[in-house]
C-alpha positions in Angstrom: 0.7 5.1 -1.8 2.4 6.5 -4.9 4.1 9.6 -3.5 6.3 7.9 -0.9 7.8 5.6 -3.6 7.9 8.1 -6.5 10.9 10.0 -5.3 13.6 7.3 -5.2 16.3 6.4 -7.7 15.6 2.9 -9.0 11.8 3.2 -9.0 10.8 3.1 -12.7 7.1 3.3 -12.4 4.1 3.2 -10.1 0.7 2.3 -11.4 -2.5 2.7 -9.3 -5.0 -0.1 -9.6 -7.0 -2.9 -8.1 -6.1 -6.5 -7.3 -7.3 -9.5 -5.3 -11.0 -9.4 -6.2 -13.5 -11.5 -8.1 -14.5 -9.0 -10.8 -12.6 -8.7 -14.1 -11.5 -5.2 -15.1 -13.3 -3.4 -12.2 -14.0 0.3 -12.3 -13.2 2.6 -9.4 -17.0 3.0 -8.8 -17.3 -0.8 -8.4 -14.2 -1.2 -6.2 -15.2 1.7 -3.9 -18.4 -0.2 -2.9 -16.2 -2.9 -1.3 -18.2 -5.6 -3.0 -15.7 -6.7 -5.6 -13.2 -8.1 -3.1 -10.4 -5.9 -4.6 -7.8 -4.0 -2.7 -6.9 -0.5 -4.0 -3.2 -1.1 -4.7 -0.1 0.0 -6.6 2.2 -1.9 -8.9 5.8 -0.8 -8.6 8.4 -1.4 -11.3 11.9 -1.1 -9.9 15.6 -1.9 -10.4 16.5 -4.2 -7.5 20.2 -3.2 -7.9 19.3 0.4 -7.1 16.3 -0.2 -4.8 16.1 -3.7 -3.4 12.9 -5.4 -2.5 13.8 -5.2 1.2 13.8 -1.4 0.8 10.3 -1.5 -0.8 9.1 -3.4 2.2 10.7 -1.1 4.7 9.2 1.9 3.1 5.8 0.3 2.7 5.5 -0.7 6.4 6.3 3.0 7.3 3.3 4.3 5.3 0.5 2.2 6.7 -1.2 1.2 9.9 -0.5 -2.5 9.8 -2.9 -3.1 12.8 -6.1 -1.9 11.2 -8.2 -4.7 9.6 -10.9 -2.3 8.4 -9.1 0.2 6.2 -6.5 2.9 6.6 -6.9 6.1 8.6 -10.1 7.8 7.4 -10.5 5.5 4.4 -12.7 2.7 5.7 -13.7 -0.5 3.9 -12.3 -3.8 2.6 -10.8 -2.1 -0.4 -8.5 -0.1 1.9 -7.1 -3.1 3.8 -3.3 -3.5 3.7 -1.6 -6.3 2.0 1.7 -7.2 0.3 1.3 -9.2 -2.9 4.4 -11.3 -3.7 5.4 -12.6 -7.1 7.8 -15.3 -6.0 8.9 -17.3 -3.0 11.8 -15.0 -2.1 9.4 -12.0 -2.0 7.0 -14.0 0.2 9.8 -15.0 2.6 11.1 -11.5 2.9 7.6 -10.0 3.4 6.8 -12.6 6.1 10.2 -12.0 7.8 9.7 -8.2 7.9 6.1 -8.7 9.2 7.4 -10.9 12.0 10.2 -8.4 12.8 7.7 -5.6 13.0 5.4 -7.6 15.2 8.3 -8.4 17.5 9.5 -4.8 17.6 7.0 -3.5 20.1 6.1 -0.5 17.9 2.4 -1.4 17.9 0.2 -2.5 20.8 -2.2 -4.4 18.5 -1.4 -7.4 16.3 -0.1 -6.9 12.7 -3.0 -7.8 10.4 -1.5 -6.9 7.0 -1.8 -10.0 4.8 1.0 -11.5 2.7 -0.7 -12.8 -0.4 0.2 -14.2 -3.9 0.0 -11.6 -6.6 -3.2 -11.9 -8.7 -4.5 -10.1 -11.7 -3.8 -6.4 -11.5 -6.1 -4.0 -13.2 -5.0 -0.4 -13.8 -7.1 2.3 -12.3 -8.7 4.9 -14.5 -6.4 7.7 -15.8 -7.7 10.3 -13.3 -6.4 8.0 -10.4 -2.9 7.8 -11.8 -0.4 10.2 -10.2 -3.3 11.7 -8.2 -1.0 13.6 -5.8 0.6 15.4 -8.8 -2.7 16.1 -10.6 -4.6 17.3 -7.5 -1.9 18.6 -5.1 -4.2 20.8 -3.1 -6.8 18.1 -2.6 -4.2 15.5 -1.9 -2.5 17.7 0.8 -5.8 18.6 2.4 -7.0 15.0 2.4 -3.8 13.6 3.8 -3.8 16.3 6.6 -7.3 15.3 7.6 -6.5 11.5 7.5 -4.3 11.3 10.5 -1.7 9.4 8.5 1.2 11.9 9.1 0.6 11.9 12.9 0.5 8.1 13.0 3.7 7.8 11.0 5.5 10.4 13.2 4.3 8.6 16.4 5.4 5.1 15.3 8.4 5.8 13.1 10.2 8.5 15.2 13.6 7.4 13.9 
């Protein structure tokens, strides 16, 4: 989820990590079991004058399968569920509005299951998970190609 956001003016930083679970300072090894309750997530620092929150939401929706309650593409498990974590009521309202608009758009035959949740403690992932697509470009490209993500995006976001 880092690469799609990493290329835009106004995005100051993207940190990979974990949120929403019941274990403090979880490790990747703990989170990947699906037993900590955490989502694998990213925390994005941005300049809203250059890259407004609405644009973050628009870009996010176009990177995921919002109808899959059990993970994303070939990544299966509760840690791969989709969610938007809001920090204030304006973000919550905008996220809920864009979710409703997407549901009404007819792009998907199944219901939108992405949750809109209050932000919780965010724990940075280990260094080897930061900027993974830059550190491991061949593996990232191969894994993404096998995942089916690009075909899904092309099918549902033709414009």
